[in-house]
PASE-166195 format. One line per 2 residues: number of its first residue (from 1); for each residue y, x, z of N, C-alpha, C, O. Coordinates in steps of 0.02 Angstrom, whole numbers, plus 50000, padded with zeros to 5 digits. Atoms other than C-alpha are relative to their C-alpha. Last residue first. Layout:
# residues N
NUM> Y/X/Z/Y/X/Z/Y/X/Z/Y/X/Z  ...
***
This chain:
# residues 257
257> 49995/50073/49975/52269/50161/51415/49964/49997/50070/49961/49944/50100  49943/50014/49968/52304/50344/51383/50010/49932/50026/50059/49916/50060
255> 49977/49945/49956/52179/50371/51249/50064/49978/50036/50110/49952/50004  50002/50025/49931/52107/50203/51183/50032/50049/50047/50042/50033/50105
253> 49947/50052/49996/52157/50238/50999/50004/49974/50072/50052/49939/50089  49927/49975/50003/52074/50409/51012/50047/49943/50007/50101/49953/50035
251> 49985/49958/50055/51906/50327/51062/50070/50024/50004/50103/50012/50055  49924/49991/50009/51851/50262/51231/50011/50051/49941/49994/50111/49946
249> 49979/49930/50002/51670/50208/51217/50072/50008/49985/50097/49978/49938  50016/49970/49934/51595/50042/51267/50025/50069/50004/50018/50100/50056
247> 49971/50038/49950/51668/49943/51122/49989/50029/50070/50025/50010/50116  50025/49968/49941/51627/50074/50993/50033/49966/50063/50076/49996/50095
245> 50069/50009/49999/51652/49963/50839/49967/50030/50065/49913/50009/50085  50016/50058/49964/51835/49949/50873/49923/49986/50004/49900/49944/50042
243> 49992/49987/49930/51856/50129/50824/49981/49942/50038/49953/49950/50092  49929/49999/49970/51802/50081/50652/49992/50013/50075/49939/50003/50106
241> 49997/50026/49938/51626/50134/50591/50071/50003/50034/50092/50054/50060  49947/49978/49954/51632/50161/50408/49991/49962/50064/49983/49901/50063
239> 49996/50040/49942/51474/50150/50295/50056/50031/50043/50056/50091/50056  49950/49976/49955/51465/50198/50115/50007/49960/50060/50014/49899/50054
237> 49973/50056/49957/51307/50162/50018/50043/50033/50049/50021/50078/50086  49961/49983/49943/51258/50266/49864/50016/49942/50045/50024/49887/50019
235> 49946/50048/49985/51112/50215/49759/50038/50020/50055/50011/50024/50110  49979/49998/49930/51005/50360/49695/50061/49953/50007/50113/49963/49976
233> 49929/49993/49983/50916/50328/49534/50013/49998/50072/49975/49969/50111  49976/49931/50017/50743/50349/49461/50077/50009/50008/50110/50047/49973
231> 50047/49945/50005/50707/50166/49474/50033/50061/49977/50078/50060/49934  50028/49994/50064/50853/50055/49531/49951/50055/49993/49957/50102/50033
229> 50035/49938/50013/50899/50000/49705/49970/49997/49931/49935/49949/49914  50047/50005/50058/51031/49869/49734/49971/50066/49984/50007/50114/49972
227> 50013/49932/50023/51104/49856/49908/49952/49997/49944/49894/49976/49954  50025/49994/50068/51172/49681/49942/50000/50075/49978/50050/50101/49953
225> 50049/50052/50021/51199/49628/50120/49966/50010/49933/49912/49984/49921  49987/50004/50070/51276/49789/50194/49948/49951/49971/49888/49966/49970
223> 50050/50030/50045/51276/49775/50384/50026/50002/49930/50085/49987/49920  49967/50005/50069/51362/49890/50513/49944/49969/49955/49887/49991/49956
221> 50037/49987/50062/51289/49860/50687/50041/49991/49940/50076/49940/49935  50024/50058/50023/51407/49881/50841/49962/50018/49934/49969/50073/49907
219> 49958/50035/50047/51420/50048/50917/49969/49931/49978/49910/49918/49988  49930/49988/49976/51349/50149/51062/50048/49966/49955/50107/49968/49970
217> 49940/50012/50046/51172/50092/51040/50061/50014/50034/50069/49998/50093  49970/50063/49989/51036/50176/51147/50061/49986/49957/50097/50034/49941
215> 50018/50055/50048/50931/50306/51070/50030/49937/50014/50016/49888/49979  50059/50033/49977/50931/50421/51224/49979/49944/49951/49931/49907/49963
213> 50057/49956/49997/51046/50546/51141/49938/49971/50023/49884/49999/50013  49991/49938/49961/51170/50408/51095/49934/50042/50004/49885/50025/49971
211> 50035/50001/49934/51159/50283/50954/50012/50063/50036/50029/50113/50006  49997/49937/49966/51268/50238/50806/49963/49994/50066/49968/49943/50102
209> 49973/50006/49930/51210/50086/50705/50000/50073/50028/49955/50113/50015  49991/49932/49972/51164/50054/50523/50039/49995/50064/50085/49955/50070
207> 49961/49999/49936/51098/49901/50433/50003/50072/50026/49958/50112/50013  50004/49942/49959/51049/49884/50251/50040/49992/50063/50095/49964/50063
205> 49945/49994/49952/51010/49733/50144/49986/50061/50045/49929/50080/50059  50018/49992/49928/50897/49747/49994/50065/49989/50040/50120/49990/50012
203> 49938/50011/49961/50900/49704/49811/49981/49994/50074/49939/49955/50094  49988/50065/49971/50760/49776/49699/50064/49995/50038/50103/50043/50037
201> 49939/50034/50024/50681/49930/49639/50001/49928/50023/49952/49892/50032  50014/50038/50061/50544/50003/49757/50063/49960/49974/50098/49930/50015
199> 49985/50069/49992/50615/50128/49876/49983/49964/49942/50009/49983/49889  50057/50041/50020/50536/50303/49872/50008/49920/50016/49964/49889/50046
197> 50034/49989/50069/50674/50393/49966/49947/49946/49993/49931/49906/50037  50067/50033/49994/50792/50335/50109/49970/50003/49932/49993/49970/49885
195> 50028/50040/50053/50940/50454/50124/49936/49965/50016/49901/49985/50062  50076/49999/50000/51056/50540/50244/49977/49956/49940/50017/49927/49904
193> 50041/50029/50054/51242/50586/50256/49926/50004/50011/49901/50051/50041  49958/50038/50044/51377/50627/50381/49965/49970/49938/49996/49932/49901
191> 50029/49983/50068/51266/50759/50461/50042/49966/49946/50050/49992/49891  49958/49954/50033/51379/50747/50617/49973/50021/49932/50005/50061/49898
189> 49937/50032/50020/51292/50590/50673/50045/50044/49959/50079/50021/49913  49946/49982/49952/51123/50671/50670/50065/49971/49979/50078/49968/49919
187> 49970/49935/50019/50996/50575/50567/50059/50012/50047/50090/49966/50074  49951/49978/49956/50876/50432/50605/50027/50069/49973/49989/50110/49947
185> 49990/49929/50002/50770/50326/50491/50057/50020/50044/50101/49979/50057  49929/49983/49992/50698/50156/50526/50008/50077/49992/49962/50115/50009
183> 49981/49986/49933/50523/50135/50458/50076/50012/50000/50107/50028/49949  50017/49932/49976/50468/50053/50296/50025/50008/50071/50034/49958/50106
181> 50036/49960/50053/50558/49899/50228/49988/50073/50029/50035/50112/50037  49980/49931/50003/50603/49782/50372/49953/50039/49951/49892/50036/49951
179> 50040/49954/49965/50561/49602/50332/50025/50072/49992/50049/50090/49938  49972/49984/49931/50703/49487/50289/49955/50044/50038/49969/50058/50097
177> 50037/50046/49956/50610/49416/50134/50021/50009/50074/49997/49973/50118  49972/50064/50012/50738/49498/50019/49968/49947/50049/49996/49894/50063
175> 50016/50032/50064/50688/49665/50089/50031/49930/49999/50061/49908/50048  50039/50063/49996/50768/49753/50235/49995/49968/49931/50043/49966/49892
173> 49993/50032/50060/50825/49937/50255/49955/49934/50005/49900/49935/50033  50061/50040/50020/50853/50018/50424/50019/49960/49935/50076/49938/49925
171> 49995/50042/50058/50974/50156/50479/49933/49964/49984/49878/49993/49988  50065/50032/50010/50997/50238/50649/50009/49952/49941/50050/49906/49946
169> 49990/50065/50035/51142/50360/50662/49931/49974/49985/49888/50012/49964  50039/50011/50063/51130/50498/50791/50022/49935/49970/50056/49894/50001
167> 50042/49941/50015/51225/50576/50936/49962/49994/49935/49949/50043/49902  50048/50011/50053/51375/50455/50948/49954/50065/49988/49979/50116/49965
165> 50064/50000/49970/51473/50468/51110/49942/49988/49956/49888/49969/49980  50026/50070/49999/51630/50411/51026/49929/50002/50032/49896/49950/50034
163> 49947/50041/49976/51725/50577/51055/49973/49928/50014/49991/49897/50063  49999/49992/49924/51566/50676/51030/50050/49951/50029/50036/49920/50081
161> 50061/50026/49972/51543/50602/50851/50000/50007/50078/49981/49960/50114  49998/50072/50003/51720/50635/50810/49941/49970/50034/49947/49926/50077
159> 49947/50027/49957/51717/50812/50867/50001/49928/50006/50000/49901/50061  50028/49994/49931/51551/50852/50782/50052/49972/50048/50033/49935/50093
157> 50016/49933/49981/51615/50787/50617/49978/50002/50072/49975/49951/50106  50041/50007/49937/51608/50605/50561/49977/50071/50018/49917/50085/50015
155> 50062/49965/50003/51751/50627/50438/49965/50001/50063/49994/50016/50115  49995/49930/50007/51882/50495/50458/49933/50034/50002/49883/50003/50020
153> 49976/49977/50063/51895/50314/50426/50010/50072/49992/50042/50095/49944  49927/50016/50001/51874/50271/50610/50032/50028/49938/50086/50058/49941
151> 49982/50031/49937/51705/50357/50600/50073/49989/50001/50111/50037/49992  49937/49972/49966/51637/50398/50432/50009/49959/50064/49981/49905/50074
149> 49960/50039/49950/51470/50371/50346/50061/50040/50026/50067/50101/50021  49946/49956/49977/51371/50417/50188/50037/49960/50053/50047/49900/50045
147> 49951/50030/49955/51205/50335/50152/50050/50057/50021/50032/50112/50042  49966/49939/49963/51101/50386/50003/50056/49967/50038/50099/49933/50009
145> 49930/50015/49981/50980/50250/49936/50026/50057/50044/49990/50083/50087  49979/49982/49931/50829/50294/49837/50068/49975/50015/50108/49961/49971
143> 49933/49968/49994/50734/50247/49682/50011/50020/50072/49966/50026/50113  49954/50019/49940/50557/50202/49638/50067/50036/49997/50078/50082/49958
141> 50001/50075/49988/50442/50192/49484/50046/49982/50058/50061/49923/50069  49980/50042/50058/50458/50358/49401/50002/49931/50011/50019/49893/49966
139> 49937/49977/50030/50459/50470/49554/50026/49959/49943/50086/49954/49933  49947/50048/49985/50330/50376/49655/50065/50017/49960/50113/49978/49959
137> 49937/49976/50037/50171/50459/49590/50053/49948/50014/50047/49892/49990  49958/50057/50026/50037/50425/49724/50063/50028/49965/50103/50064/49995
135> 50033/50017/50063/49905/50558/49758/50040/49951/49960/50026/49938/49901  49993/49945/50051/50005/50646/49889/49971/49982/49939/49982/50019/49891
133> 49929/50000/50030/50030/50482/49981/50004/50054/49946/50038/50046/49896  49953/49967/49959/49838/50474/50012/50069/50001/49964/50072/49996/49902
131> 49947/49963/50041/49745/50344/49909/50050/50031/50045/50096/49996/50066  49930/49990/49973/49592/50296/50008/50041/50038/49953/50022/50090/49926
129> 49965/49945/50039/49431/50227/49927/50071/50001/50026/50108/49952/50021  49926/50002/50002/49319/50126/50045/50026/50059/49956/49997/50113/49955
127> 49971/49930/50009/49132/50103/50003/50075/49992/49999/50100/49954/49957  49925/50001/50001/49030/49952/50063/50026/50072/49998/50006/50116/50037
125> 49973/49929/49995/48846/49937/50012/50073/49994/49999/50100/49968/49949  49932/49993/50028/48775/49760/50042/50025/50068/50016/50028/50087/50074
123> 49947/49975/49955/48586/49746/50058/50067/50001/49967/50073/49997/49906  49982/50052/49951/48446/49643/49974/50058/50018/50049/50076/49979/50093
121> 50015/50068/50011/48379/49795/49883/50018/49952/50059/50002/49966/50117  50067/50012/49981/48478/49953/49903/49984/49925/50000/50028/49883/50008
119> 50011/50074/49990/48633/50012/49817/49926/49989/50010/49884/50010/49970  50067/50024/50014/48669/50201/49841/50000/49924/50015/50021/49901/50068
117> 50025/50047/49956/48844/50273/49831/49930/49978/49977/49912/49984/49918  50068/50024/50013/48929/50418/49747/49971/49956/50053/49979/49974/50111
115> 50031/50006/49932/49117/50440/49751/49932/49971/49987/49928/49919/49956  50052/50049/49983/49190/50499/49584/49977/50004/50073/49978/50057/50105
113> 50072/50006/50016/49323/50497/49636/49983/50055/49950/50023/50096/49929  50039/49981/49944/49509/50456/49660/49925/49991/49984/49903/49937/49964
111> 50064/50034/49995/49609/50454/49500/49964/50028/50056/49957/50089/50061  50054/49963/50025/49791/50514/49528/49937/49958/50004/49937/49909/50042
109> 50032/49955/49957/49919/50384/49555/49948/50040/49963/49927/50024/49907  49949/49975/49954/50049/50275/49467/49963/50042/50054/49993/50054/50106
107> 50029/49965/49943/49944/50244/49308/50058/50024/50047/50104/50057/50025  49989/49926/49999/50031/50123/49193/49977/50027/50066/49989/50000/50120
105> 50066/49969/50012/49960/49946/49177/50004/50077/49996/49956/50111/49976  50011/49991/50067/50129/49872/49151/49934/50033/49986/49918/50049/49928
103> 50004/50068/50035/50139/49795/49323/49986/50006/49928/49962/49959/49897  49942/50040/49989/50091/49967/49401/49994/49934/49961/49941/49917/49936
101> 49963/50015/50059/49919/50038/49416/50062/49959/50015/50062/49920/50062  49951/50051/49993/49827/50130/49553/50040/49991/49937/50057/50039/49902
99> 49931/49976/50012/49668/50224/49514/50048/49946/50006/50031/49889/49988  49955/50049/49997/49482/50213/49562/50071/50031/49988/50083/50090/50000
97> 49937/49967/50013/49320/50302/49530/50052/49944/49999/50039/49889/49974  49943/50041/50002/49147/50247/49594/50064/50044/49988/50070/50098/50017
95> 49940/49965/49987/48982/50321/49555/50060/49956/49996/50065/49913/49953  49941/50012/50039/48815/50235/49569/50059/50043/50016/50060/50070/50071
93> 49939/49964/49983/48643/50266/49630/50054/49988/49950/50042/49987/49889  49995/49933/50030/48502/50138/49619/50065/50036/50022/50101/50011/50065
91> 50004/49942/49953/48461/49959/49652/50004/50067/49966/49977/50076/49912  50064/49967/49996/48516/49835/49518/49999/50060/50049/50046/50099/50050
89> 49996/49933/50029/48683/49752/49562/49930/50029/50008/49904/50033/50064  50059/49992/50041/48663/49564/49594/50002/50069/49964/49991/50072/49904
87> 50062/50024/49978/48841/49551/49658/49942/50015/49953/49953/50035/49896  50049/50012/50053/48992/49655/49628/49935/49978/50028/49905/50014/50068
85> 50069/50003/49986/49136/49644/49757/49960/49986/49935/49980/49944/49894  50031/50031/50058/49317/49690/49754/49928/50009/50009/49905/50061/50034
83> 50074/49999/50009/49426/49729/49900/49981/49968/49936/50015/49925/49909  50030/49952/49962/49608/49764/49956/49923/50004/49996/49893/50043/50032
81> 50067/50031/49978/49667/49600/49882/49962/50048/50041/49921/50025/50081  49997/50033/49937/49846/49663/49882/49935/49969/50024/49928/49946/50081
79> 49996/49953/49947/49812/49787/49744/49996/49968/50070/49964/49994/50115  49932/49994/49973/49760/49644/49629/49999/50050/50058/49953/50048/50100
77> 49978/50052/49951/49591/49673/49549/50070/50015/50024/50096/50070/50015  49935/49984/49975/49573/49784/49394/50027/49940/50047/50070/49900/50029
75> 49956/50055/49982/49389/49789/49348/50067/50024/50024/50074/50082/50044  49933/49975/50006/49271/49904/49252/50049/49947/50012/50067/49911/49965
73> 49943/50048/49999/49091/49872/49290/50065/50039/49995/50070/50096/50016  50037/50061/49978/48927/49966/49248/50049/49943/50004/50037/49890/49976
71> 49957/50047/49957/49004/50108/49146/49958/49937/50017/49925/49908/49974  49973/50057/50043/48869/50228/49087/50038/49952/50046/50020/49939/50103
69> 49932/49989/50017/48850/50394/49181/50031/49948/49957/50086/49956/49930  49999/49969/50064/48660/50389/49188/50071/50017/49971/50079/50049/49918
67> 50024/49929/49991/48661/50355/49371/49997/50036/49934/49993/50097/49934  50074/49992/49975/48765/50200/49345/49981/50072/49999/50021/50116/49983
65> 50048/49980/50048/48955/50193/49330/49929/50007/50030/49921/50020/50090  50064/49982/49970/49083/50093/49429/49952/50021/49944/49944/49983/49896
63> 50053/49985/50048/49264/50098/49378/49938/50016/50032/49936/50065/50069  50059/49978/49970/49397/50017/49486/49944/50007/49949/49923/49958/49918
61> 50051/49997/50047/49574/49997/49423/49938/50034/50032/49942/50092/50054  50039/49940/49991/49688/49944/49558/49941/49998/49950/49901/49950/49948
59> 50072/50011/50004/49826/49819/49520/49967/50068/50015/49999/50120/50013  50015/50068/50014/50011/49792/49554/49926/49990/50002/49902/49941/50030
57> 50066/50012/50024/50067/49957/49634/49988/49927/49990/50006/49889/50034  49999/50028/50070/50253/49993/49644/49930/49992/49970/49921/50000/49910
55> 50017/49946/50052/50236/50112/49793/50000/49969/49930/49984/50005/49883  49963/49941/49987/50328/49997/49920/49989/50056/49943/50035/50089/49919
53> 49931/50013/50024/50253/49840/49842/50042/50064/50005/50078/50082/49959  50009/50011/50069/50073/49901/49870/50071/49990/49964/50085/50016/49910
51> 49998/49932/50030/50129/49971/50036/49987/49999/49923/50005/50044/49886  49931/49989/50023/50164/49794/50088/50010/50064/49966/50058/50074/49930
49> 49988/50019/50070/49979/49764/50085/50072/50008/49978/50087/50005/49919  49936/50037/50003/49957/49861/50248/50013/49988/49929/50025/50035/49892
47> 50019/50060/50036/49771/49918/50244/50063/49954/49998/50055/49894/49986  49980/50068/49968/49823/50092/50292/49980/49944/49957/49977/49952/49896
45> 50045/50016/49943/49747/50266/50263/50017/49934/50033/49995/49920/50089  49975/49956/49943/49896/50318/50150/49958/49979/50064/49985/49979/50119
43> 49946/49959/50024/49852/50167/50039/50024/50042/50061/50045/50015/50112  49942/49993/49954/49682/50088/50071/50050/50045/49969/50033/50085/49926
41> 49953/49940/50009/49543/50027/49962/50057/49998/50051/50076/49945/50077  49938/50018/49972/49383/49921/49969/50050/50060/49989/50030/50115/49969
39> 49954/49944/49995/49234/49927/49857/50066/49977/50030/50097/49930/50006  49932/50024/49978/49088/49808/49889/50042/50063/50004/50026/50110/50040
37> 49958/49944/49993/48920/49832/49802/50071/49975/50012/50098/49934/49974  49926/50012/50010/48789/49700/49826/50038/50063/50013/50024/50100/50060
35> 49958/49999/49941/48601/49725/49805/50072/49981/49984/50087/49960/49927  49930/49991/50012/48463/49701/49679/50035/49997/50070/50009/49974/50120
33> 49988/49928/49999/48273/49715/49686/50074/50012/49978/50087/50054/49935  49959/49986/49941/48257/49527/49724/50021/50078/50005/50053/50097/50054
31> 49931/50024/50011/48196/49480/49550/50048/50015/50059/50109/50010/50053  49970/49960/50051/48039/49592/49567/50078/49977/49991/50123/50018/49982
29> 49990/49932/49979/47994/49514/49732/50035/50041/49951/50081/50076/49970  49946/50005/49952/48016/49338/49667/50017/50068/50027/50076/50085/50031
27> 49939/50005/50039/47905/49381/49516/50061/49997/50047/50113/50027/50032  49990/49938/50033/47770/49447/49631/50066/49996/49957/50106/50042/49955
25> 49974/49952/49950/47786/49294/49741/50015/50065/49969/50066/50095/49986  49930/50021/49986/47767/49177/49592/50032/50050/50053/50090/50068/50048
23> 49959/49980/50059/47613/49275/49534/50072/49980/50015/50117/50018/50000  49993/49928/49996/47537/49257/49709/50043/50024/49944/50085/50067/49954
21> 49952/49983/49947/47571/49070/49706/50013/50077/50005/50070/50100/50014  49937/50019/50024/47486/49054/49536/50055/50015/50054/50111/50037/50038
19> 49979/49950/50044/47338/49150/49601/50072/49987/49970/50111/50033/49958  49983/49942/49966/47319/49034/49746/50030/50057/49956/50080/50089/49974
17> 49936/50007/49974/47327/48881/49632/50021/50058/50043/50081/50073/50045  50005/50035/49936/47182/48947/49532/50068/49993/50027/50112/50032/50009
15> 49973/49964/49949/47212/48987/49350/49990/49960/50064/49995/49899/50065  50007/50031/49935/47116/48932/49197/50028/50045/50054/50012/50104/50053
13> 50025/49961/49945/47174/48989/49029/50002/49963/50063/50048/49925/50077  49993/50036/49935/47197/48885/48870/49968/50042/50051/49908/50057/50044
11> 50069/50009/49967/47227/48998/48720/50014/49964/50063/50067/49971/50093  50043/50043/50043/47376/48986/48597/49930/49987/50030/49888/49952/50002
9> 50012/49968/50067/47470/49135/48672/49950/49957/49959/49912/49984/49920  49969/49939/50008/47452/49056/48846/49980/50033/49934/49921/50045/49921
7> 50007/49971/50075/47411/48876/48877/50040/50063/49998/50099/50063/50016  49934/49981/50030/47397/48851/49066/49988/50023/49933/49946/50067/49923
5> 50002/49968/50067/47250/48760/49149/50068/50015/49978/50113/49974/49989  49949/50030/50045/47247/48729/49335/49993/50036/49936/49977/50095/49934
3> 49978/49962/50057/47099/48760/49451/50052/49960/49958/50051/49899/49953  49967/50046/50051/47065/48689/49624/50027/50049/49946/50060/50099/49962
1> 49937/49975/50017/46937/48794/49723/50031/49959/49945/49997/49944/49896
***
């Protein structure tokens, strides 16, 4: 048996090569008793990063506590990252709590959690945190746009709508990048007004078109290139569909032709 000498606490001690390997394996086993904890998040059960902008969210505060209730990590990754990971986490039970923050670090949601997870040796634990729309406070960070419309510069009452074959109005909002902001909204033609709530402050373009009961266009598209939305404010947008916008429908000016 081959022996090696190691000085320990002032004394020379003899070890076999096998015992040194065994000790090395024990140390390795002890050092591997960690895992990885990955936290992901969704807004309204969606991984669409444009919702971060829609709801005015810049960062997500993620607080991880150990089984004793002591903070283990407290991070604020970008909302659009949708994930944060802690490596070399000692095995055990942890709790996760998360909250949405705006650009000023102000909370714009309720805190979600605690959610309890277990980290096991050599494995990756993945936990998603969802922020339902009911948990997100949009009133202080967003505005709205209210659309008013007329037909041939007159009130869009039931008779006018019927004359031009317009059952509903379809309205869409577009961001500065040209991408549609949220979903199109629809309202009865005779309602004469509708609104788009929870819009992040900024400059948008708006398009509106009259459609029939089947959703087919009966008018040309009205476009407003600069609609400015401010927080906690309702921006009015007036839309008029002239008779000439209804090229396939005979309006009052076409009568008798």
